[in-house]
C-alpha positions in Angstrom: -7.0 -74.5 10.3 -5.8 -73.7 6.7 -8.9 -71.3 5.8 -8.6 -69.7 9.4 -5.4 -68.6 8.9 -6.0 -67.2 5.2 -8.8 -65.1 6.8 -6.6 -64.0 9.6 -4.4 -63.2 6.9 -6.2 -60.9 5.0 -7.5 -59.4 8.2 -3.6 -58.4 9.2 -3.0 -56.8 5.5 -6.1 -54.3 6.0 -3.9 -51.7 7.5 -2.8 -48.7 5.5 -4.6 -46.2 3.2 -6.6 -46.8 0.0 -5.8 -44.7 -3.1 -9.2 -43.0 -2.4 -8.2 -41.6 0.8 -4.6 -40.6 -0.6 -6.3 -38.2 -2.9 -8.7 -36.8 -1.3 -6.1 -35.8 1.2 -4.1 -34.2 -1.4 -7.0 -32.8 -2.5 -7.7 -30.7 0.6 -3.9 -30.1 1.2 -4.0 -28.1 -2.5 -7.3 -26.3 -1.6 -5.2 -25.2 1.6 -1.7 -24.5 -0.3 -3.9 -22.5 -2.9 -6.0 -20.4 -0.3 -2.7 -19.4 1.6 -0.7 -18.2 -2.0 -3.7 -16.3 -2.5 -3.9 -14.5 1.1 -0.2 -14.1 0.3 -0.9 -12.0 -2.5 -3.6 -10.2 -1.0 -1.2 -8.9 1.7 1.6 -8.0 -0.8 -0.8 -5.9 -2.5 -1.7 -4.2 0.4 2.0 -3.8 1.4 2.2 -2.1 -1.9 -0.2 0.2 -1.9 0.7 1.2 2.2 4.2 1.8 0.9 2.8 4.4 -1.7 0.6 6.3 0.7 3.8 6.3 3.1 5.9 8.0 0.6 3.2 10.3 -0.5 3.3 11.6 3.0 7.1 11.8 3.1 7.0 14.1 0.3 4.1 16.2 1.5 5.9 16.8 5.0 9.2 17.3 3.2 7.8 20.0 1.1 5.4 21.6 4.3 8.5 21.3 6.1 10.2 23.3 3.4 7.5 26.0 3.0 7.4 26.2 7.0 11.3 27.3 7.1 10.6 30.0 4.4 11.1 33.5 6.6 11.2 35.7 3.3 8.1 36.8 2.2 9.1 37.5 -1.4 9.9 34.0 -2.1 8.4 32.6 -5.0 7.5 29.2 -3.4 5.1 31.4 -1.3 3.5 33.3 -4.3 -0.2 33.1 -4.1 -1.5 30.5 -6.9 -1.0 27.1 -7.9 2.9 25.4 -8.1 3.5 21.9 -9.5 6.0 19.9 -9.3 6.9 16.3 -10.2 8.9 13.8 -7.9 10.2 10.8 -9.3 12.6 9.7 -6.3 10.7 6.4 -5.8 9.7 4.1 -8.4 6.7 6.0 -9.6 6.2 9.8 -10.2 4.5 11.4 -7.6 3.0 15.2 -8.9 3.5 17.6 -5.5 1.6 20.5 -5.9 0.6 23.2 -3.4 -1.6 26.1 -3.6 -1.0 29.7 -1.9 -4.1 31.7 -0.8 -3.5 35.0 1.2 -5.9 35.0 4.1 -4.7 38.2 5.3 -2.3 40.4 3.3 -2.3 42.7 6.3 -1.0 40.1 8.8 1.1 37.9 6.3 -1.4 35.0 7.1 -1.2 32.2 4.0 -3.5 29.3 3.8 -1.5 26.7 1.9 -2.5 23.4 0.4 0.1 20.5 0.0 -1.2 17.7 -2.0 0.3 14.7 -4.1 -1.2 12.3 -6.5 0.4 9.5 -8.5 -0.8 6.6 -10.3 -1.7 3.3 -9.1 -2.4 1.2 -11.7 -4.8 3.2 -13.7 -6.1 4.4 -10.7 -5.4 8.1 -9.7 -4.5 8.6 -5.8 -4.1 11.7 -3.8 -3.4 13.0 -0.6 -3.9 16.3 0.8 -2.5 18.5 3.6 -3.9 22.1 4.3 -2.7 24.3 6.8 -1.9 28.0 7.7 1.6 29.8 7.9 2.4 33.2 8.9 5.4 34.9 7.9 
């Protein structure tokens, strides 16, 4: 009877996890956490780039609105040629430029191309907004 009791005790104590099962579980958990952290870094980078494009669009739209509200044809901002200014209202410098071309001098129709460019970690980015103004 004693031998049977020892065998039953050994079988009864085999519940739980082995060290190998615990190590495998920790490894799988580590790979999952690393994947989530890489994904979060990717989303943060995309969010930063999106913010830059939104700011550049905002700068360009403000300039288009300013130029649209000019009614005096002798205003220097409407002189034909290239105009450039640097805007640093945000954390980086944005170069705002607009080119004015006189389409029809008799009717006062101007073609204006507003562009915003900036340096994004060594890459030059730019947005262009062409439109026509009548004065």
